[in-house]
C-alpha positions in Angstrom: 20.4 19.5 18.3 17.6 21.8 17.8 18.8 25.1 18.3 15.5 27.1 18.5 14.8 27.9 15.0 11.8 26.1 13.1 12.2 23.2 11.1 11.0 23.2 7.6 9.2 20.2 5.7 8.8 20.5 2.1 5.9 18.5 0.7 4.4 18.3 -3.2 1.5 18.1 -5.3 3.2 15.8 -7.7 0.2 13.3 -8.9 -3.1 12.8 -7.2 -1.2 10.6 -4.5 0.5 13.2 -3.3 -2.1 15.8 -2.4 -2.4 18.1 0.6 -5.8 18.4 2.3 -6.9 20.3 5.6 -9.2 19.0 8.6 -9.7 22.2 10.9 -6.2 23.2 11.6 -4.3 19.8 11.0 -2.7 19.2 7.6 -2.9 15.9 6.1 -0.7 14.6 3.0 -0.7 11.7 1.1 1.9 9.9 -1.0 4.9 11.7 0.7 6.9 10.5 3.7 4.8 10.4 7.1 7.8 10.6 9.3 6.7 14.1 10.4 4.1 12.5 12.3 7.0 11.5 14.7 8.1 15.1 15.5 6.8 16.1 18.9 3.8 18.6 18.7 5.6 21.3 20.8 8.0 21.8 18.1 8.1 24.5 15.7 7.3 23.0 12.3 7.0 24.9 9.1 5.3 23.3 6.1 6.0 24.6 2.6 4.3 23.2 -0.3 5.6 23.3 -4.1 3.7 22.6 -7.0 5.0 21.6 -10.6 4.2 24.7 -12.0 6.8 27.0 -13.4 8.7 29.3 -10.8 9.1 33.1 -10.9 11.6 34.7 -9.3 9.0 36.1 -6.7 8.2 32.6 -5.7 11.2 31.6 -4.7 11.1 31.4 -0.2 13.6 32.8 1.8 14.7 29.8 3.5 17.7 31.3 5.4 15.8 31.0 8.8 15.7 27.3 8.7 18.8 25.4 9.5 17.6 22.4 8.4 15.0 21.5 5.5 13.5 18.2 5.5 11.9 17.2 1.9 9.2 15.0 2.3 8.6 14.7 -1.7 9.3 10.9 -2.0 7.8 9.7 -5.1 10.3 9.8 -8.1 8.1 8.9 -10.7 5.4 11.4 -10.6 7.2 14.2 -9.1 10.0 15.1 -11.3 8.9 18.8 -12.0 8.1 19.5 -8.6 11.6 18.1 -7.1 13.0 20.4 -10.1 11.5 23.2 -8.5 12.6 22.3 -4.7 16.3 22.2 -6.5 15.7 25.9 -7.7 14.5 26.8 -4.5 17.8 25.2 -2.5 20.4 27.0 -4.8 22.7 28.8 -2.4 21.0 27.5 0.8 23.5 27.3 3.2 21.5 24.6 5.8 21.4 21.2 5.9 19.3 19.2 3.1 17.3 15.7 4.3 16.8 13.6 1.5 17.8 16.3 -1.3 15.6 16.1 -4.3 18.6 14.2 -6.4 18.6 11.5 -3.9 14.8 10.8 -4.4 14.9 10.9 -8.0 17.7 8.6 -8.4 15.1 5.9 -5.8 12.9 4.4 -8.7 12.7 0.8 -9.0 15.0 0.3 -11.7 17.6 2.7 -10.3 17.7 1.1 -7.0 17.9 -2.3 -8.3 21.0 -1.5 -10.4 22.2 0.4 -7.3 22.1 -2.7 -5.1 23.1 -5.3 -7.4 26.1 -7.3 -6.2 25.2 -6.9 -2.7 26.5 -9.9 -1.0 23.8 -11.8 0.6 21.2 -9.7 -1.4 19.2 -11.1 -4.2 18.5 -8.3 -6.3 15.7 -9.5 -9.1 16.5 -8.0 -12.4 14.2 -4.8 -13.1 13.7 -3.1 -16.5 11.4 -0.3 -17.4 8.9 -0.7 -20.2 6.9 1.5 -22.2 3.1 0.2 -22.9 3.0 1.3 -26.2 6.2 -0.5 -27.3 5.3 -4.2 -27.5 7.9 -5.3 -29.8 10.6 -3.0 -27.4 9.3 -4.5 -24.5 9.8 -8.1 -25.3 13.5 -7.5 -26.3 13.9 -5.1 -23.1 12.8 -7.9 -20.9 15.2 -10.7 -22.7 18.3 -8.0 -22.6 17.5 -7.8 -18.7 17.7 -11.6 -18.4 14.2 -11.8 -16.9 12.2 -15.1 -17.1 8.8 -16.7 -16.3 7.1 -15.8 -14.2 7.6 -12.1 -14.2 5.8 -9.4 -12.3 4.5 -6.8 -14.1 3.5 -3.2 -11.9 2.6 0.4 -13.3 5.3 2.6 -12.7 4.8 5.1 -9.5 2.1 2.9 -8.0 2.6 1.3 -4.5 0.5 -0.8 -2.0 0.5 -3.8 -4.7 -2.7 -2.5 -6.5 -1.4 -2.8 -10.0 0.9 -5.8 -9.4 0.1 -8.7 -11.3 2.2 -12.2 -12.0 2.5 -12.9 -15.6 3.2 -16.5 -16.7 5.3 -15.7 -19.8 6.4 -12.6 -21.5 3.8 -12.5 -24.2 1.2 -12.7 -21.6 2.9 -9.4 -19.4 3.1 -7.4 -22.9 -0.2 -8.1 -23.7 -1.5 -7.0 -20.5 0.4 -3.4 -20.7 -1.9 -0.3 -21.4 -1.0 2.0 -24.2 0.6 5.5 -22.6 1.7 3.8 -19.5 5.1 3.2 -17.8 5.6 -0.3 -16.3 8.2 -2.0 -14.5 8.8 -6.0 -15.0 10.7 -8.1 -12.2 11.8 -11.4 -12.3 9.7 -13.3 -9.7 11.6 -15.1 -6.6 10.0 -17.8 -5.0 10.6 -16.4 -1.5 8.4 -18.9 0.6 9.3 -20.3 3.8 9.7 -23.8 4.4 6.0 -23.7 6.2 5.2 -22.4 2.5 4.0 -19.1 3.9 5.5 -15.9 2.7 6.8 -13.4 5.4 7.4 -9.5 4.1 9.9 -7.7 6.4 9.8 -3.8 6.5 13.0 -1.7 7.8 12.9 1.9 8.1 16.7 3.4 7.7 16.6 6.6 9.8 20.0 8.5 9.4 22.1 6.1 10.9 19.6 3.9 13.0 17.4 1.2 11.5 14.1 0.2 13.0 12.0 -3.0 12.2 8.4 -1.7 11.5 6.7 -5.0 10.6 6.5 -8.7 9.6 3.8 -9.8 7.5 2.8 -13.3 6.7 0.7 -14.3 3.8 -0.7 -17.6 2.2 0.0 -15.3 -1.0 3.4 -13.9 -2.6 1.9 -10.6 -3.0 2.0 -9.5 0.7 0.5 -6.5 2.1 -0.9 -4.8 5.1 -4.3 -6.1 4.2 -3.0 -9.5 5.5 -2.6 -8.6 8.9 -6.2 -8.7 9.6 -7.1 -11.6 7.0 -4.6 -14.1 7.4 -2.3 -12.8 10.5 -5.4 -11.8 12.9 -7.1 -15.6 12.9 -3.5 -17.1 13.8 -2.1 -16.7 17.0 0.8 -18.6 16.2 1.8 -16.1 13.5 1.0 -12.7 15.7 3.0 -14.3 18.6 5.8 -14.8 16.0 6.0 -11.2 15.0 5.5 -9.7 18.7 8.6 -12.1 19.4 10.7 -10.6 16.4 9.9 -6.7 17.3 10.3 -7.4 21.1 14.0 -8.7 20.6 17.0 -6.5 20.9 18.4 -8.0 18.2 16.0 -9.7 15.7 18.5 -11.0 12.3 21.7 -12.9 12.2 24.8 -11.2 11.8 25.1 -12.1 8.3 21.8 -10.5 7.7 23.1 -7.3 9.6 25.8 -7.3 7.4 23.6 -7.0 4.4 21.7 -4.5 5.8 24.6 -2.3 6.3 26.0 -2.5 3.1 22.0 -1.5 1.6 22.5 1.5 3.8 26.0 2.3 2.6 24.7 2.1 -1.1 21.1 4.2 -1.0 21.6 7.9 -0.9 18.9 8.6 0.9 19.0 10.0 4.6 15.8 7.9 5.4 13.5 5.3 3.6 12.2 2.1 3.9 13.2 -1.3 2.5 10.7 -4.1 1.9 12.7 -7.6 1.7 12.1 -11.5 2.4 14.3 -13.9 3.8 14.9 -17.3 1.8 15.4 -20.4 3.3 19.1 -20.3 3.2 19.2 -17.0 5.0 19.6 -14.7 2.2 17.7 -11.6 1.5 15.4 -11.2 -1.5 14.9 -7.2 -2.6 11.5 -5.9 -2.8 11.9 -2.5 -2.7 13.7 0.3 -1.2 12.6 4.6 -1.0 11.0 6.7 1.1 7.4 6.7 0.2 6.7 3.8 2.2 4.0 4.0 5.1 5.5 4.2 8.6 1.9 4.8 9.7 -1.0 3.3 10.5 0.6 0.7 12.3 -2.4 -1.3 12.4 -6.2 -1.1 13.0 -7.6 0.7 16.0 -10.4 -2.0 16.3 -7.7 -5.0 16.4 -6.0 -4.6 20.0 -3.9 -7.9 19.4 -1.5 -5.9 17.4 -1.1 -3.1 19.9 2.5 -4.7 20.6 3.8 -2.6 17.6 3.8 0.4 19.8 7.3 -0.9 20.5 8.4 0.6 17.2 7.4 4.2 17.4 9.9 5.4 20.4 12.9 4.0 18.5 11.9 5.3 15.1 10.8 8.9 16.8 14.6 9.1 18.7 16.2 8.4 15.0 14.3 10.9 13.2 14.5 13.8 15.7 18.1 13.2 15.8 18.3 13.3 11.9 16.8 16.5 11.3 18.4 18.1 14.8 15.4 18.2 16.9 15.8 17.6 20.9 13.2 16.1 22.9 11.9 13.7 25.5 11.8 10.7 23.0 14.0 7.7 24.2 14.5 5.1 21.8 13.5 1.5 23.3 16.3 -1.2 22.5 13.5 -3.2 21.1 12.6 -2.8 17.3 16.4 -1.5 17.2 18.3 -3.5 14.3 22.1 -2.8 14.5 23.6 -2.1 11.3 
């Protein structure tokens, strides 16, 4: 556990979504992992901001005072140069590195899909990386990957579904791509439940533990946080469904737990989020897995009907404190824990 020496969190300035801002004495970083908010304020936390600029020998910090370094730079698409600098800084470091740069760089959508392909009980739709300026090559790459219509097309390095569209044909998908942009094409899998609604689950793996963060429900396949207020809020039955799931000591079947355990085994990250759906036959359909996913905020403060989500914080806090070697008063509630 915590030795009394400070803990170092490393942040970066990779793309516009990975920037540091200040408000008084508080520091905010967007586009990076936000699990640092789980650590008690009383702990000695030091922060190091790393840019993509070439490093000079005088730029290399002395990391020897830190028994644990936590890499919070999580966006693999836009932070390659920043992560390369972090790797340089870590040469010769003898402490423990949480989410090392090489693990983050291997968490792009196409690499993770390849890594998880073949997992029993998990449907992993094929994913291929495309260059927007190369239409003919894109058509061939989609065909080689075995991706048929409809196709999910998204810009690389984007999250929250802002650049996601469902295309009805390969030609339609290729025609929408902008020159100079990198895209991912993914086979669409209809994961609607028996009632015709779409449920998206997010599980956070933190060290050896797993915590269920949410179950969003929508009337549209592209399920995201906005659906909590838009669609779930006016539906007390759906709110009650998520509340009951979060409140269970074991929310998933043995079959699903075994699949989740294999996902944990295959992923090299020390902490990461997993988004997935559950098919009607009980199999999981994979959406994405990376450490860039948000843990906070859990819901809008002006909508108190979702306050039950507070239950996910204690087990997540206990898991993260254990992972980084910090002792404290946090006690993990059995609720929202997932045994894997």
